[in-house]
N, C-alpha and C positions, 0 to 999 in steps of 0.2 A: 546324474540320476539312480538308482540302484534299484536293480531286476526287480525288486517286488514294488517299483512307486513309478516306473517307467508305463508310458502307455502302451496299450496291446494298440498290435497291428493290425494290420484285416488287409489281406489281397483281396482286391476285387475286379473281377474278369470276366468284362460285357462287351461283349460289340457296337451296342447302342449307345453313342454318344449322351443325349439329354438322360435318359436312365441310368447309364454310371453316375453322371454328373450329379442328378438329384440323391444316390445312394451315396456318392462321397459326401454328401452335404451336409444329408440326414446324418452320419456315420461320424463325421467330424465336429458336426455340433453335441454329439453323444460323448464327446472326449476322449474317441478313438482315433491313431494315427492311421491313415487307408493309404495302402497304393494303389495302382491302377493298370489295370492292363487292357485292351482292345480284342484282342484273341487270346488260345490258348499256348500257342507259342511265347508270347513275350510273357503271358502269367507265368508258363516254368519259369524261361529264366528270372522273372521277377523272384519267384519261389524261393530260386537258390540261393542269388544274392542277398533277399531278406529275414527266411526263415522267419514268415510272419508265425501270429498266433493263430489266425482263423482263414481260411479261405473261400469268399464264397464267389463262387463260378456261374455263370450261363452256360446253358450243356450247345446248345446250335449257334456258334459261329464259324464264320469262314476264317483259314490259316492257324487252324488248331481249336477243335470243339473242347469242351468242358468232359466229354467221358476219357478224352484222351489225358488231358490232362490232370483227372480225377486220379486214371490209373498210372500215371509217372509219380506223383505226390503218393501215393500209397506203397509204391516201388521204391522210393527214398527215406519216405517217414511217416511212418504208421496211426503217430501222436498227433498230429496237426489236422483239426477237425477240418471238415468243409459241408458246406452249405451249398447246394447244386438248384438252378432255380432254370425255370423253362416255360414256355410261352408259347411253341408253336404247337404247330397241328401234332397230332395223337403225344402231349406234352407226358400223360401218363406213363404210354411207354419210354418214354428216355428217360425217364424221371424214376421208373421203377429200375432202368438200365444202373442208372447212378447209383442209388441207393446199393447196389449190388456188387459192383466194382470200387466200390468202400466212400462212399458219401455216409454223414451222418444223419447230415436232415436232410429234407428237399424240401422246395415252395413252388408252386405254380405262379406265377405270371398271369394277369395281375395279382398281385398281394393285397391285404392293409397292411401299414407301417407299421400297425402296434403286434401282427401277428410276425413280422421279418423281427422286429426288435426279440420279443420273446426267443426267439431260436437263437438267434447272436448273443443272448445272454448265457441261454442255457449251455450253448457249444463250448461259450467263455468261463465256464461254471460259477457264472456271480447269478448269487440268491438276491430277489429282493432289488429292491431298486437303491439301496446305497451300493454306491460304485458300479451299480453297472449303466446298462443302456437305456437313457429316461422312456418313458412311454410319451411325452408327449412333444 
């Protein structure tokens, strides 16, 4: 498969197993390849091994929070878009910090699926639904 026709790769870093699996299903149904990690430490290893097209990370996690992951990714690769998500108490403070450290977009959990898919399309540089992540 050529670089122009390969499936886009998303690295999803989320400690909540059921929430992570829901997002994985959503993204794979949309035609994206997904690698997943349960924490920031594993996420950074996968990032280095796979060089994804997009990173979606939770902020508050055990064993390596999303803030550290964002900082490490930005130190290594300033081009990879990052979507940070958080549902913890004081989530706006965490998300502002994520944005200041290099996250391209942030989203508060819980969120509408369409809102997240719009952000994924935007971060992957996809306009409209042709070749992008479907909204249904």
